[in-house]
SETORDREN-511392 format. One line per 8 residues: number of its first residue (from 1); their letters; for each residue x, y, z of C-alpha. Coordinates in steps of 0.05 Angstrom, whole numbers, plus 5000, padded with zeros to 4 digits. Each point is the difference from the previous one (the first is absolute). Layout:
NUM	a	X Y Z  ... $
//
This chain:
1	mlrrrtki	4594 6869 4372  5000 4983 4929  4937 4977 4968  5000 4951 4946  4958 5014 4941  4958 4941 4982  4962 4994 4936  4927 4995 5013 $
9	spefsmas	4963 4970 4942  4926 5012 4995  4959 4937 5006  4940 4987 4957  4944 4964 5035  4960 4952 4956  4945 4994 5052  4958 5057 4974 $
17	mtdvifll	5008 4977 4928  4979 4930 5020  4938 5028 5033  4981 5038 4937  5010 4939 4955  4960 4957 5048  4942 5050 5001  5000 5004 4924 $
25	liffmits	4999 4924 4995  4940 4997 5046  4965 5055 4961  5008 4965 4933  4979 4932 5029  4936 5030 5027  4982 5039 4937  5014 4940 4956 $
33	tvvspnai	4948 4959 5037  4948 5056 4992  5009 5002 4925  4975 4931 4983  4976 4984 4929  4953 4947 5028  4960 5052 5037  4976 5037 4938 $
41	kvllpqgk	4924 5000 4993  4974 5007 4929  4937 5041 4991  4963 5011 4936  5021 5066 4968  4955 5060 4999  5003 5053 4947  4965 5062 4977 $
49	qqtsakpl	4946 4988 4948  5028 5015 4932  4971 5000 4931  5035 4985 4936  4985 5033 4933  5018 4935 4964  4948 4945 4994  5004 4949 5055 $
57	trviidke	4986 4926 4997  4979 4975 5068  5017 4931 5027  4967 4983 5066  5014 4941 5045  4949 4990 5056  5010 4962 5065  4972 4936 4969 $
65	lnfyaafg	5056 5005 4947  4951 5016 4944  5028 5042 4943  4962 5057 4968  5023 5047 4945  4973 5060 4963  5026 5049 4948  4988 5075 5009 $
73	sdreqalt	4930 5013 5027  4974 4931 4980  4968 4956 5052  5045 4947 5034  4993 4930 4974  5020 4935 5034  5061 4966 4971  5046 4942 5016 $
81	lseltpfl	5075 5011 5004  5010 4966 4932  4949 5048 4968  5034 5061 5029  5058 5002 4951  4957 5001 4937  4954 5052 5032  5059 5046 5015 $
89	qncaarep	5030 4989 4931  4932 5020 4969  4999 5063 5043  5071 5017 4980  4980 4993 4927  4944 5051 5012  5046 5048 5038  5075 4988 4995 $
97	emyvalya	5018 5050 5055  4954 4969 5052  5016 4989 5073  4976 4939 5038  4976 5016 5070  5001 4941 5048  4951 5001 5058  5011 4943 5048 $
105	detvpyre	4965 4987 5066  5043 5003 5063  4992 4925 5011  5023 4979 4931  5064 4959 5003  5060 5035 4970  5011 4943 4950  4933 5017 4966 $
113	ivkvlnia	5022 5072 4992  5067 4977 4971  4963 4957 4948  4966 5063 4973  5065 5040 5004  5035 4945 4960  4946 5003 4946  5009 5075 4995 $
121	nenkfkmv	5076 4994 4998  5000 4946 4946  4955 5043 4955  5035 5066 5018  4938 5032 5029  5008 5059 5047  4975 4979 5068  4973 5042 5057 $
129	latrppeg	4986 4971 5069  4939 5033 5030  5000 5023 5072  4945 5022 5046  4993 5073 5019  5024 5021 5069  4951 4983 5056  4963 5058 5031 $
137	r	4978 5031 4935 $
//
């Protein structure tokens, strides 16, 4: 008996490839819901206590939104926001390479901090935002 030779072509099954694509799709859908920008909680920064060799001018905003300022080791004096610019300009005249350290209470609205940052930016003062030392020290 004569046998006929038939050409057998290998078949490629897409079922396993479809399963892999489907699993990858599920994986990315689940991980994209976990990474949500609305779930970020903002905490106040903590930092190590640092000292600066350059004279510092301190600007303090308390929780009642009162402004205080002092140059070097002078005692803090109460100021209004409009009096802050001339005070800082006077300090800069005494020490051109001064840094302004801003101490703001945790409850101070961000817009109040931005007002002080804008004053520093307009007058080209170097600004440092003060942080609290790590808890547990």
